[in-house]
PDB file of N, CA, C and O in Angstrom:
ATOM      1  N   MET A   1       0.828  -1.192   0.000  1.00  0.00           N
ATOM      2  CA  MET A   1       0.000   0.000   0.000  1.00  0.00           C
ATOM      3  C   MET A   1       0.875   1.258   0.000  1.00  0.00           C
ATOM      4  O   MET A   1       0.575   2.235  -0.686  1.00  0.00           O
ATOM      5  N   LEU A   2       1.956   1.216   0.779  1.00  0.00           N
ATOM      6  CA  LEU A   2       2.849   2.375   0.825  1.00  0.00           C
ATOM      7  C   LEU A   2       3.436   2.650  -0.551  1.00  0.00           C
ATOM      8  O   LEU A   2       3.521   3.804  -0.971  1.00  0.00           O
ATOM      9  N   ARG A   3       3.843   1.597  -1.256  1.00  0.00           N
ATOM     10  CA  ARG A   3       4.424   1.761  -2.588  1.00  0.00           C
ATOM     11  C   ARG A   3       3.428   2.451  -3.532  1.00  0.00           C
ATOM     12  O   ARG A   3       3.817   3.333  -4.298  1.00  0.00           O
ATOM     13  N   ALA A   4       2.146   2.056  -3.483  1.00  0.00           N
ATOM     14  CA  ALA A   4       1.126   2.658  -4.351  1.00  0.00           C
ATOM     15  C   ALA A   4       0.898   4.127  -3.993  1.00  0.00           C
ATOM     16  O   ALA A   4       0.776   4.971  -4.882  1.00  0.00           O
ATOM     17  N   GLU A   5       0.842   4.431  -2.712  1.00  0.00           N
ATOM     18  CA  GLU A   5       0.619   5.818  -2.289  1.00  0.00           C
ATOM     19  C   GLU A   5       1.795   6.714  -2.681  1.00  0.00           C
ATOM     20  O   GLU A   5       1.591   7.846  -3.119  1.00  0.00           O
ATOM     21  N   LEU A   6       3.010   6.219  -2.526  1.00  0.00           N
ATOM     22  CA  LEU A   6       4.181   7.008  -2.914  1.00  0.00           C
ATOM     23  C   LEU A   6       4.222   7.217  -4.424  1.00  0.00           C
ATOM     24  O   LEU A   6       4.644   8.271  -4.899  1.00  0.00           O
ATOM     25  N   HIS A   7       3.783   6.213  -5.171  1.00  0.00           N
ATOM     26  CA  HIS A   7       3.725   6.357  -6.632  1.00  0.00           C
ATOM     27  C   HIS A   7       2.752   7.467  -7.017  1.00  0.00           C
ATOM     28  O   HIS A   7       2.991   8.194  -7.981  1.00  0.00           O
ATOM     29  N   ASP A   8       1.660   7.602  -6.273  1.00  0.00           N
ATOM     30  CA  ASP A   8       0.674   8.653  -6.552  1.00  0.00           C
ATOM     31  C   ASP A   8       1.268  10.046  -6.432  1.00  0.00           C
ATOM     32  O   ASP A   8       0.817  10.964  -7.116  1.00  0.00           O
ATOM     33  N   VAL A   9       2.268  10.226  -5.580  1.00  0.00           N
ATOM     34  CA  VAL A   9       2.894  11.540  -5.401  1.00  0.00           C
ATOM     35  C   VAL A   9       4.297  11.587  -6.002  1.00  0.00           C
ATOM     36  O   VAL A   9       5.134  12.394  -5.598  1.00  0.00           O
ATOM     37  N   SER A  10       4.536  10.713  -6.968  1.00  0.00           N
ATOM     38  CA  SER A  10       5.794  10.674  -7.738  1.00  0.00           C
ATOM     39  C   SER A  10       7.025  10.412  -6.885  1.00  0.00           C
ATOM     40  O   SER A  10       8.087  10.977  -7.145  1.00  0.00           O
ATOM     41  N   LEU A  11       6.898   9.572  -5.881  1.00  0.00           N
ATOM     42  CA  LEU A  11       8.050   9.123  -5.106  1.00  0.00           C
ATOM     43  C   LEU A  11       8.180   7.618  -5.304  1.00  0.00           C
ATOM     44  O   LEU A  11       7.179   6.901  -5.324  1.00  0.00           O
ATOM     45  N   ALA A  12       9.396   7.146  -5.448  1.00  0.00           N
ATOM     46  CA  ALA A  12       9.607   5.715  -5.658  1.00  0.00           C
ATOM     47  C   ALA A  12      10.125   5.086  -4.372  1.00  0.00           C
ATOM     48  O   ALA A  12      10.983   5.647  -3.691  1.00  0.00           O
ATOM     49  N   LEU A  13       9.602   3.941  -4.061  1.00  0.00           N
ATOM     50  CA  LEU A  13      10.028   3.198  -2.882  1.00  0.00           C
ATOM     51  C   LEU A  13      11.064   2.177  -3.318  1.00  0.00           C
ATOM     52  O   LEU A  13      10.767   1.298  -4.127  1.00  0.00           O
ATOM     53  N   PRO A  14      12.289   2.285  -2.786  1.00  0.00           N
ATOM     54  CA  PRO A  14      13.302   1.286  -3.147  1.00  0.00           C
ATOM     55  C   PRO A  14      12.947  -0.058  -2.521  1.00  0.00           C
ATOM     56  O   PRO A  14      12.141  -0.123  -1.593  1.00  0.00           O
ATOM     57  N   PRO A  15      13.546  -1.121  -3.027  1.00  0.00           N
ATOM     58  CA  PRO A  15      13.269  -2.432  -2.433  1.00  0.00           C
ATOM     59  C   PRO A  15      13.589  -2.423  -0.946  1.00  0.00           C
ATOM     60  O   PRO A  15      14.621  -1.903  -0.521  1.00  0.00           O
ATOM     61  N   LEU A  16      12.700  -2.998  -0.173  1.00  0.00           N
ATOM     62  CA  LEU A  16      12.897  -3.049   1.269  1.00  0.00           C
ATOM     63  C   LEU A  16      13.466  -4.404   1.655  1.00  0.00           C
ATOM     64  O   LEU A  16      14.100  -5.072   0.838  1.00  0.00           O
ATOM     65  N   ALA A  17      13.247  -4.798   2.857  1.00  0.00           N
ATOM     66  CA  ALA A  17      13.825  -6.031   3.378  1.00  0.00           C
ATOM     67  C   ALA A  17      13.384  -7.243   2.570  1.00  0.00           C
ATOM     68  O   ALA A  17      12.218  -7.381   2.199  1.00  0.00           O
ATOM     69  N   ALA A  18      14.343  -8.109   2.312  1.00  0.00           N
ATOM     70  CA  ALA A  18      14.035  -9.361   1.635  1.00  0.00           C
ATOM     71  C   ALA A  18      13.354 -10.305   2.617  1.00  0.00           C
ATOM     72  O   ALA A  18      13.482 -10.165   3.833  1.00  0.00           O
ATOM     73  N   GLU A  19      12.643 -11.248   2.071  1.00  0.00           N
ATOM     74  CA  GLU A  19      11.966 -12.204   2.932  1.00  0.00           C
ATOM     75  C   GLU A  19      12.983 -13.141   3.567  1.00  0.00           C
ATOM     76  O   GLU A  19      13.971 -13.526   2.942  1.00  0.00           O
ATOM     77  N   LEU A  20      12.728 -13.496   4.804  1.00  0.00           N
ATOM     78  CA  LEU A  20      13.565 -14.460   5.501  1.00  0.00           C
ATOM     79  C   LEU A  20      13.003 -15.835   5.198  1.00  0.00           C
ATOM     80  O   LEU A  20      11.913 -16.194   5.645  1.00  0.00           O
ATOM     81  N   GLU A  21      13.764 -16.595   4.432  1.00  0.00           N
ATOM     82  CA  GLU A  21      13.283 -17.907   4.037  1.00  0.00           C
ATOM     83  C   GLU A  21      14.412 -18.911   4.167  1.00  0.00           C
ATOM     84  O   GLU A  21      15.522 -18.686   3.686  1.00  0.00           O
ATOM     85  N   LEU A  22      14.120 -19.996   4.810  1.00  0.00           N
ATOM     86  CA  LEU A  22      15.099 -21.059   4.954  1.00  0.00           C
ATOM     87  C   LEU A  22      14.918 -22.056   3.823  1.00  0.00           C
ATOM     88  O   LEU A  22      13.793 -22.397   3.458  1.00  0.00           O
ATOM     89  N   GLY A  23      16.039 -22.524   3.268  1.00  0.00           N
ATOM     90  CA  GLY A  23      15.963 -23.539   2.225  1.00  0.00           C
ATOM     91  C   GLY A  23      15.481 -24.860   2.801  1.00  0.00           C
ATOM     92  O   GLY A  23      15.492 -25.069   4.014  1.00  0.00           O
ATOM     93  N   GLY A  24      15.062 -25.736   1.919  1.00  0.00           N
ATOM     94  CA  GLY A  24      14.530 -27.014   2.355  1.00  0.00           C
ATOM     95  C   GLY A  24      15.503 -27.822   3.190  1.00  0.00           C
ATOM     96  O   GLY A  24      15.129 -28.382   4.220  1.00  0.00           O
ATOM     97  N   PHE A  25      16.766 -27.887   2.744  1.00  0.00           N
ATOM     98  CA  PHE A  25      17.742 -28.673   3.493  1.00  0.00           C
ATOM     99  C   PHE A  25      18.056 -28.027   4.834  1.00  0.00           C
ATOM    100  O   PHE A  25      18.186 -28.720   5.843  1.00  0.00           O
ATOM    101  N   THR A  26      18.180 -26.701   4.850  1.00  0.00           N
ATOM    102  CA  THR A  26      18.478 -26.008   6.104  1.00  0.00           C
ATOM    103  C   THR A  26      17.358 -26.230   7.107  1.00  0.00           C
ATOM    104  O   THR A  26      17.617 -26.466   8.287  1.00  0.00           O
ATOM    105  N   ARG A  27      16.129 -26.156   6.651  1.00  0.00           N
ATOM    106  CA  ARG A  27      14.995 -26.391   7.532  1.00  0.00           C
ATOM    107  C   ARG A  27      15.017 -27.824   8.073  1.00  0.00           C
ATOM    108  O   ARG A  27      14.822 -28.046   9.268  1.00  0.00           O
ATOM    109  N   PHE A  28      15.256 -28.792   7.180  1.00  0.00           N
ATOM    110  CA  PHE A  28      15.327 -30.192   7.585  1.00  0.00           C
ATOM    111  C   PHE A  28      16.444 -30.402   8.601  1.00  0.00           C
ATOM    112  O   PHE A  28      16.237 -31.017   9.647  1.00  0.00           O
ATOM    113  N   ALA A  29      17.634 -29.883   8.283  1.00  0.00           N
ATOM    114  CA  ALA A  29      18.789 -30.079   9.163  1.00  0.00           C
ATOM    115  C   ALA A  29      18.570 -29.404  10.512  1.00  0.00           C
ATOM    116  O   ALA A  29      18.955 -29.943  11.550  1.00  0.00           O
ATOM    117  N   ASP A  30      17.953 -28.228  10.499  1.00  0.00           N
ATOM    118  CA  ASP A  30      17.740 -27.517  11.754  1.00  0.00           C
ATOM    119  C   ASP A  30      16.740 -28.247  12.649  1.00  0.00           C
ATOM    120  O   ASP A  30      16.920 -28.289  13.867  1.00  0.00           O
ATOM    121  N   VAL A  31      15.700 -28.816  12.067  1.00  0.00           N
ATOM    122  CA  VAL A  31      14.670 -29.491  12.854  1.00  0.00           C
ATOM    123  C   VAL A  31      15.118 -30.888  13.279  1.00  0.00           C
ATOM    124  O   VAL A  31      14.976 -31.261  14.444  1.00  0.00           O
ATOM    125  N   TRP A  32      15.656 -31.656  12.340  1.00  0.00           N
ATOM    126  CA  TRP A  32      15.924 -33.062  12.630  1.00  0.00           C
ATOM    127  C   TRP A  32      17.324 -33.322  13.159  1.00  0.00           C
ATOM    128  O   TRP A  32      17.508 -34.198  14.003  1.00  0.00           O
ATOM    129  N   LEU A  33      18.300 -32.591  12.689  1.00  0.00           N
ATOM    130  CA  LEU A  33      19.665 -32.846  13.150  1.00  0.00           C
ATOM    131  C   LEU A  33      20.050 -31.937  14.312  1.00  0.00           C
ATOM    132  O   LEU A  33      20.847 -32.323  15.167  1.00  0.00           O
ATOM    133  N   ASP A  34      19.489 -30.739  14.345  1.00  0.00           N
ATOM    134  CA  ASP A  34      19.714 -29.776  15.414  1.00  0.00           C
ATOM    135  C   ASP A  34      21.180 -29.694  15.828  1.00  0.00           C
ATOM    136  O   ASP A  34      21.539 -29.956  16.976  1.00  0.00           O
ATOM    137  N   ASN A  35      22.014 -29.321  14.860  1.00  0.00           N
ATOM    138  CA  ASN A  35      23.433 -29.214  15.184  1.00  0.00           C
ATOM    139  C   ASN A  35      23.860 -27.748  15.205  1.00  0.00           C
ATOM    140  O   ASN A  35      23.112 -26.854  14.810  1.00  0.00           O
ATOM    141  N   ILE A  36      25.063 -27.536  15.670  1.00  0.00           N
ATOM    142  CA  ILE A  36      25.579 -26.173  15.857  1.00  0.00           C
ATOM    143  C   ILE A  36      25.713 -25.433  14.533  1.00  0.00           C
ATOM    144  O   ILE A  36      25.544 -24.214  14.492  1.00  0.00           O
ATOM    145  N   PHE A  37      26.013 -26.141  13.454  1.00  0.00           N
ATOM    146  CA  PHE A  37      26.220 -25.482  12.163  1.00  0.00           C
ATOM    147  C   PHE A  37      24.921 -24.899  11.614  1.00  0.00           C
ATOM    148  O   PHE A  37      24.897 -23.771  11.122  1.00  0.00           O
ATOM    149  N   THR A  38      23.855 -25.669  11.701  1.00  0.00           N
ATOM    150  CA  THR A  38      22.579 -25.121  11.221  1.00  0.00           C
ATOM    151  C   THR A  38      22.075 -24.028  12.153  1.00  0.00           C
ATOM    152  O   THR A  38      21.456 -23.067  11.695  1.00  0.00           O
ATOM    153  N   ASP A  39      22.328 -24.158  13.448  1.00  0.00           N
ATOM    154  CA  ASP A  39      21.925 -23.110  14.389  1.00  0.00           C
ATOM    155  C   ASP A  39      22.632 -21.792  14.062  1.00  0.00           C
ATOM    156  O   ASP A  39      22.014 -20.727  14.069  1.00  0.00           O
ATOM    157  N   VAL A  40      23.928 -21.877  13.777  1.00  0.00           N
ATOM    158  CA  VAL A  40      24.704 -20.678  13.436  1.00  0.00           C
ATOM    159  C   VAL A  40      24.220 -20.100  12.116  1.00  0.00           C
ATOM    160  O   VAL A  40      24.092 -18.883  11.975  1.00  0.00           O
ATOM    161  N   SER A  41      23.950 -20.967  11.151  1.00  0.00           N
ATOM    162  CA  SER A  41      23.474 -20.502   9.852  1.00  0.00           C
ATOM    163  C   SER A  41      22.131 -19.795   9.976  1.00  0.00           C
ATOM    164  O   SER A  41      21.944 -18.706   9.433  1.00  0.00           O
ATOM    165  N   VAL A  42      21.203 -20.411  10.687  1.00  0.00           N
ATOM    166  CA  VAL A  42      19.872 -19.814  10.857  1.00  0.00           C
ATOM    167  C   VAL A  42      19.973 -18.518  11.654  1.00  0.00           C
ATOM    168  O   VAL A  42      19.306 -17.536  11.326  1.00  0.00           O
ATOM    169  N   ARG A  43      20.785 -18.507  12.679  1.00  0.00           N
ATOM    170  CA  ARG A  43      20.965 -17.284  13.474  1.00  0.00           C
ATOM    171  C   ARG A  43      21.516 -16.157  12.600  1.00  0.00           C
ATOM    172  O   ARG A  43      21.093 -15.008  12.727  1.00  0.00           O
ATOM    173  N   GLY A  44      22.457 -16.485  11.715  1.00  0.00           N
ATOM    174  CA  GLY A  44      23.001 -15.475  10.805  1.00  0.00           C
ATOM    175  C   GLY A  44      21.947 -14.937   9.861  1.00  0.00           C
ATOM    176  O   GLY A  44      21.907 -13.737   9.586  1.00  0.00           O
ATOM    177  N   GLN A  45      21.086 -15.826   9.359  1.00  0.00           N
ATOM    178  CA  GLN A  45      20.019 -15.376   8.469  1.00  0.00           C
ATOM    179  C   GLN A  45      19.036 -14.482   9.215  1.00  0.00           C
ATOM    180  O   GLN A  45      18.542 -13.501   8.660  1.00  0.00           O
ATOM    181  N   ILE A  46      18.755 -14.811  10.449  1.00  0.00           N
ATOM    182  CA  ILE A  46      17.848 -13.978  11.252  1.00  0.00           C
ATOM    183  C   ILE A  46      18.468 -12.609  11.496  1.00  0.00           C
ATOM    184  O   ILE A  46      17.782 -11.592  11.397  1.00  0.00           O
ATOM    185  N   ARG A  47      19.752 -12.574  11.813  1.00  0.00           N
ATOM    186  CA  ARG A  47      20.432 -11.279  12.029  1.00  0.00           C
ATOM    187  C   ARG A  47      20.409 -10.441  10.765  1.00  0.00           C
ATOM    188  O   ARG A  47      20.154  -9.237  10.815  1.00  0.00           O
ATOM    189  N   ASP A  48      20.678 -11.086   9.616  1.00  0.00           N
ATOM    190  CA  ASP A  48      20.636 -10.351   8.350  1.00  0.00           C
ATOM    191  C   ASP A  48      19.237  -9.784   8.111  1.00  0.00           C
ATOM    192  O   ASP A  48      19.093  -8.640   7.679  1.00  0.00           O
ATOM    193  N   GLY A  49      18.213 -10.583   8.392  1.00  0.00           N
ATOM    194  CA  GLY A  49      16.839 -10.114   8.234  1.00  0.00           C
ATOM    195  C   GLY A  49      16.528  -8.939   9.138  1.00  0.00           C
ATOM    196  O   GLY A  49      15.856  -7.996   8.723  1.00  0.00           O
ATOM    197  N   LEU A  50      17.011  -8.987  10.367  1.00  0.00           N
ATOM    198  CA  LEU A  50      16.788  -7.869  11.300  1.00  0.00           C
ATOM    199  C   LEU A  50      17.510  -6.610  10.831  1.00  0.00           C
ATOM    200  O   LEU A  50      16.972  -5.509  10.943  1.00  0.00           O
ATOM    201  N   ASP A  51      18.729  -6.768  10.304  1.00  0.00           N
ATOM    202  CA  ASP A  51      19.455  -5.613   9.762  1.00  0.00           C
ATOM    203  C   ASP A  51      18.693  -4.997   8.593  1.00  0.00           C
ATOM    204  O   ASP A  51      18.554  -3.777   8.505  1.00  0.00           O
ATOM    205  N   GLN A  52      18.202  -5.853   7.696  1.00  0.00           N
ATOM    206  CA  GLN A  52      17.445  -5.354   6.546  1.00  0.00           C
ATOM    207  C   GLN A  52      16.166  -4.655   6.996  1.00  0.00           C
ATOM    208  O   GLN A  52      15.766  -3.644   6.418  1.00  0.00           O
ATOM    209  N   LEU A  53      15.535  -5.192   8.018  1.00  0.00           N
ATOM    210  CA  LEU A  53      14.327  -4.572   8.551  1.00  0.00           C
ATOM    211  C   LEU A  53      14.633  -3.194   9.138  1.00  0.00           C
ATOM    212  O   LEU A  53      13.855  -2.257   8.960  1.00  0.00           O
ATOM    213  N   GLY A  54      15.756  -3.068   9.834  1.00  0.00           N
ATOM    214  CA  GLY A  54      16.152  -1.766  10.380  1.00  0.00           C
ATOM    215  C   GLY A  54      16.396  -0.741   9.290  1.00  0.00           C
ATOM    216  O   GLY A  54      15.986   0.414   9.411  1.00  0.00           O
ATOM    217  N   HIS A  55      17.072  -1.167   8.213  1.00  0.00           N
ATOM    218  CA  HIS A  55      17.310  -0.252   7.084  1.00  0.00           C
ATOM    219  C   HIS A  55      15.993   0.147   6.418  1.00  0.00           C
ATOM    220  O   HIS A  55      15.807   1.302   6.036  1.00  0.00           O
ATOM    221  N   ALA A  56      15.091  -0.810   6.286  1.00  0.00           N
ATOM    222  CA  ALA A  56      13.791  -0.513   5.681  1.00  0.00           C
ATOM    223  C   ALA A  56      13.027   0.495   6.529  1.00  0.00           C
ATOM    224  O   ALA A  56      12.402   1.409   5.992  1.00  0.00           O
ATOM    225  N   ALA A  57      13.072   0.337   7.840  1.00  0.00           N
ATOM    226  CA  ALA A  57      12.378   1.276   8.728  1.00  0.00           C
ATOM    227  C   ALA A  57      12.957   2.682   8.591  1.00  0.00           C
ATOM    228  O   ALA A  57      12.213   3.662   8.633  1.00  0.00           O
ATOM    229  N   GLN A  58      14.271   2.791   8.429  1.00  0.00           N
ATOM    230  CA  GLN A  58      14.883   4.105   8.239  1.00  0.00           C
ATOM    231  C   GLN A  58      14.422   4.735   6.928  1.00  0.00           C
ATOM    232  O   GLN A  58      14.129   5.930   6.878  1.00  0.00           O
ATOM    233  N   ARG A  59      14.357   3.928   5.862  1.00  0.00           N
ATOM    234  CA  ARG A  59      13.913   4.462   4.567  1.00  0.00           C
ATOM    235  C   ARG A  59      12.464   4.934   4.637  1.00  0.00           C
ATOM    236  O   ARG A  59      12.124   5.999   4.121  1.00  0.00           O
ATOM    237  N   VAL A  60      11.622   4.141   5.275  1.00  0.00           N
ATOM    238  CA  VAL A  60      10.210   4.530   5.397  1.00  0.00           C
ATOM    239  C   VAL A  60      10.100   5.798   6.235  1.00  0.00           C
ATOM    240  O   VAL A  60       9.277   6.662   5.933  1.00  0.00           O
ATOM    241  N   GLY A  61      10.911   5.924   7.279  1.00  0.00           N
ATOM    242  CA  GLY A  61      10.918   7.145   8.082  1.00  0.00           C
ATOM    243  C   GLY A  61      11.293   8.361   7.251  1.00  0.00           C
ATOM    244  O   GLY A  61      10.748   9.448   7.440  1.00  0.00           O
ATOM    245  N   GLY A  62      12.231   8.166   6.324  1.00  0.00           N
ATOM    246  CA  GLY A  62      12.606   9.265   5.422  1.00  0.00           C
ATOM    247  C   GLY A  62      11.451   9.681   4.532  1.00  0.00           C
ATOM    248  O   GLY A  62      11.279  10.863   4.237  1.00  0.00           O
ATOM    249  N   PHE A  63      10.660   8.707   4.104  1.00  0.00           N
ATOM    250  CA  PHE A  63       9.507   9.033   3.273  1.00  0.00           C
ATOM    251  C   PHE A  63       8.430   9.770   4.047  1.00  0.00           C
ATOM    252  O   PHE A  63       7.633  10.504   3.462  1.00  0.00           O
ATOM    253  N   ARG A  64       8.402   9.582   5.347  1.00  0.00           N
ATOM    254  CA  ARG A  64       7.395  10.287   6.150  1.00  0.00           C
ATOM    255  C   ARG A  64       7.667  11.781   6.171  1.00  0.00           C
ATOM    256  O   ARG A  64       6.726  12.569   6.270  1.00  0.00           O
ATOM    257  N   SER A  65       8.922  12.193   6.082  1.00  0.00           N
ATOM    258  CA  SER A  65       9.246  13.620   6.119  1.00  0.00           C
ATOM    259  C   SER A  65       9.247  14.251   4.730  1.00  0.00           C
ATOM    260  O   SER A  65       9.215  15.477   4.615  1.00  0.00           O
ATOM    261  N   ALA A  66       9.283  13.451   3.685  1.00  0.00           N
ATOM    262  CA  ALA A  66       9.357  13.983   2.321  1.00  0.00           C
ATOM    263  C   ALA A  66       8.153  14.838   1.940  1.00  0.00           C
ATOM    264  O   ALA A  66       8.356  15.900   1.351  1.00  0.00           O
ATOM    265  N   PRO A  67       6.920  14.450   2.235  1.00  0.00           N
ATOM    266  CA  PRO A  67       5.791  15.304   1.839  1.00  0.00           C
ATOM    267  C   PRO A  67       5.829  16.692   2.468  1.00  0.00           C
ATOM    268  O   PRO A  67       5.478  17.672   1.810  1.00  0.00           O
ATOM    269  N   ALA A  68       6.243  16.793   3.716  1.00  0.00           N
ATOM    270  CA  ALA A  68       6.324  18.106   4.360  1.00  0.00           C
ATOM    271  C   ALA A  68       7.382  18.977   3.675  1.00  0.00           C
ATOM    272  O   ALA A  68       7.177  20.174   3.474  1.00  0.00           O
ATOM    273  N   ALA A  69       8.505  18.368   3.323  1.00  0.00           N
ATOM    274  CA  ALA A  69       9.556  19.124   2.637  1.00  0.00           C
ATOM    275  C   ALA A  69       9.071  19.580   1.264  1.00  0.00           C
ATOM    276  O   ALA A  69       9.318  20.719   0.867  1.00  0.00           O
ATOM    277  N   ARG A  70       8.387  18.708   0.540  1.00  0.00           N
ATOM    278  CA  ARG A  70       7.875  19.078  -0.784  1.00  0.00           C
ATOM    279  C   ARG A  70       6.816  20.169  -0.676  1.00  0.00           C
ATOM    280  O   ARG A  70       6.745  21.053  -1.530  1.00  0.00           O
ATOM    281  N   ALA A  71       5.997  20.112   0.362  1.00  0.00           N
ATOM    282  CA  ALA A  71       4.973  21.144   0.557  1.00  0.00           C
ATOM    283  C   ALA A  71       5.638  22.493   0.812  1.00  0.00           C
ATOM    284  O   ALA A  71       5.179  23.515   0.302  1.00  0.00           O
ATOM    285  N   GLY A  72       6.712  22.506   1.594  1.00  0.00           N
ATOM    286  CA  GLY A  72       7.437  23.752   1.850  1.00  0.00           C
ATOM    287  C   GLY A  72       8.046  24.320   0.576  1.00  0.00           C
ATOM    288  O   GLY A  72       7.984  25.527   0.339  1.00  0.00           O
ATOM    289  N   GLU A  73       8.628  23.462  -0.235  1.00  0.00           N
ATOM    290  CA  GLU A  73       9.195  23.905  -1.508  1.00  0.00           C
ATOM    291  C   GLU A  73       8.109  24.469  -2.417  1.00  0.00           C
ATOM    292  O   GLU A  73       8.315  25.483  -3.084  1.00  0.00           O
ATOM    293  N   THR A  74       6.963  23.815  -2.441  1.00  0.00           N
ATOM    294  CA  THR A  74       5.857  24.269  -3.283  1.00  0.00           C
ATOM    295  C   THR A  74       5.330  25.616  -2.811  1.00  0.00           C
ATOM    296  O   THR A  74       5.033  26.488  -3.628  1.00  0.00           O
ATOM    297  N   ARG A  75       5.211  25.792  -1.494  1.00  0.00           N
ATOM    298  CA  ARG A  75       4.770  27.098  -0.966  1.00  0.00           C
ATOM    299  C   ARG A  75       5.758  28.195  -1.342  1.00  0.00           C
ATOM    300  O   ARG A  75       5.353  29.302  -1.697  1.00  0.00           O
ATOM    301  N   GLY A  76       7.049  27.895  -1.266  1.00  0.00           N
ATOM    302  CA  GLY A  76       8.057  28.878  -1.650  1.00  0.00           C
ATOM    303  C   GLY A  76       7.971  29.240  -3.125  1.00  0.00           C
ATOM    304  O   GLY A  76       8.092  30.407  -3.497  1.00  0.00           O
ATOM    305  N   ARG A  77       7.762  28.228  -3.961  1.00  0.00           N
ATOM    306  CA  ARG A  77       7.641  28.472  -5.406  1.00  0.00           C
ATOM    307  C   ARG A  77       6.385  29.286  -5.714  1.00  0.00           C
ATOM    308  O   ARG A  77       6.415  30.179  -6.561  1.00  0.00           O
ATOM    309  N   LEU A  78       5.273  28.977  -5.020  1.00  0.00           N
ATOM    310  CA  LEU A  78       4.047  29.754  -5.223  1.00  0.00           C
ATOM    311  C   LEU A  78       4.227  31.213  -4.808  1.00  0.00           C
ATOM    312  O   LEU A  78       3.734  32.116  -5.484  1.00  0.00           O
ATOM    313  N   ALA A  79       4.925  31.444  -3.707  1.00  0.00           N
ATOM    314  CA  ALA A  79       5.184  32.819  -3.263  1.00  0.00           C
ATOM    315  C   ALA A  79       6.022  33.559  -4.306  1.00  0.00           C
ATOM    316  O   ALA A  79       5.770  34.728  -4.598  1.00  0.00           O
ATOM    317  N   GLN A  80       7.016  32.874  -4.861  1.00  0.00           N
ATOM    318  CA  GLN A  80       7.858  33.489  -5.896  1.00  0.00           C
ATOM    319  C   GLN A  80       7.026  33.826  -7.130  1.00  0.00           C
ATOM    320  O   GLN A  80       7.180  34.903  -7.706  1.00  0.00           O
ATOM    321  N   LEU A  81       6.151  32.917  -7.538  1.00  0.00           N
ATOM    322  CA  LEU A  81       5.298  33.175  -8.702  1.00  0.00           C
ATOM    323  C   LEU A  81       4.334  34.327  -8.431  1.00  0.00           C
ATOM    324  O   LEU A  81       4.055  35.119  -9.332  1.00  0.00           O
ATOM    325  N   ASP A  82       3.827  34.431  -7.221  1.00  0.00           N
ATOM    326  CA  ASP A  82       2.956  35.561  -6.867  1.00  0.00           C
ATOM    327  C   ASP A  82       3.709  36.884  -6.977  1.00  0.00           C
ATOM    328  O   ASP A  82       3.170  37.866  -7.486  1.00  0.00           O
ATOM    329  N   ARG A  83       4.955  36.911  -6.501  1.00  0.00           N
ATOM    330  CA  ARG A  83       5.763  38.133  -6.603  1.00  0.00           C
ATOM    331  C   ARG A  83       6.016  38.491  -8.071  1.00  0.00           C
ATOM    332  O   ARG A  83       5.928  39.658  -8.453  1.00  0.00           O
ATOM    333  N   GLU A  84       6.329  37.490  -8.886  1.00  0.00           N
ATOM    334  CA  GLU A  84       6.566  37.743 -10.316  1.00  0.00           C
ATOM    335  C   GLU A  84       5.293  38.247 -10.992  1.00  0.00           C
ATOM    336  O   GLU A  84       5.349  39.163 -11.812  1.00  0.00           O
ATOM    337  N   ARG A  85       4.152  37.657 -10.655  1.00  0.00           N
ATOM    338  CA  ARG A  85       2.881  38.093 -11.227  1.00  0.00           C
ATOM    339  C   ARG A  85       2.581  39.539 -10.858  1.00  0.00           C
ATOM    340  O   ARG A  85       2.167  40.340 -11.696  1.00  0.00           O
ATOM    341  N   ALA A  86       2.800  39.855  -9.580  1.00  0.00           N
ATOM    342  CA  ALA A  86       2.557  41.228  -9.120  1.00  0.00           C
ATOM    343  C   ALA A  86       3.469  42.207  -9.831  1.00  0.00           C
ATOM    344  O   ALA A  86       3.044  43.304 -10.192  1.00  0.00           O
ATOM    345  N   ALA A  87       4.713  41.822 -10.035  1.00  0.00           N
ATOM    346  CA  ALA A  87       5.660  42.707 -10.738  1.00  0.00           C
ATOM    347  C   ALA A  87       5.236  42.915 -12.174  1.00  0.00           C
ATOM    348  O   ALA A  87       5.357  44.024 -12.696  1.00  0.00           O
ATOM    349  N   LEU A  88       4.737  41.864 -12.833  1.00  0.00           N
ATOM    350  CA  LEU A  88       4.282  42.000 -14.220  1.00  0.00           C
ATOM    351  C   LEU A  88       3.049  42.874 -14.328  1.00  0.00           C
ATOM    352  O   LEU A  88       2.911  43.637 -15.284  1.00  0.00           O
ATOM    353  N   LEU A  89       2.141  42.769 -13.347  1.00  0.00           N
ATOM    354  CA  LEU A  89       0.931  43.594 -13.382  1.00  0.00           C
ATOM    355  C   LEU A  89       1.236  45.064 -13.130  1.00  0.00           C
ATOM    356  O   LEU A  89       0.525  45.933 -13.634  1.00  0.00           O
ATOM    357  N   GLU A  90       2.288  45.362 -12.355  1.00  0.00           N
ATOM    358  CA  GLU A  90       2.642  46.745 -12.068  1.00  0.00           C
ATOM    359  C   GLU A  90       3.342  47.387 -13.250  1.00  0.00           C
ATOM    360  O   GLU A  90       3.324  48.610 -13.392  1.00  0.00           O
ATOM    361  N   ALA A  91       3.955  46.582 -14.097  1.00  0.00           N
ATOM    362  CA  ALA A  91       4.730  47.119 -15.205  1.00  0.00           C
ATOM    363  C   ALA A  91       3.884  47.675 -16.308  1.00  0.00           C
ATOM    364  O   ALA A  91       4.413  48.162 -17.307  1.00  0.00           O
TER     365      ALA A  91
END
């Protein structure tokens, strides 16, 4: 939904966090063999997923401030156009 709303206001949402998915063998080994190697592998994948989630949250936070900044720029441009219009009418 966020991607569609940002598209409506000409902002693009970069790819966010990838899905955390365990391969078939990793899942099998983690459940049935329960050894240190699969535990370390799965823990690493979880950490990577959490890092990606943190980066995604930062990007979304940046998008929350973008509309206010664009509104300020637009107000400034409108004020400039009003001044130019007034100058043309006085001439």
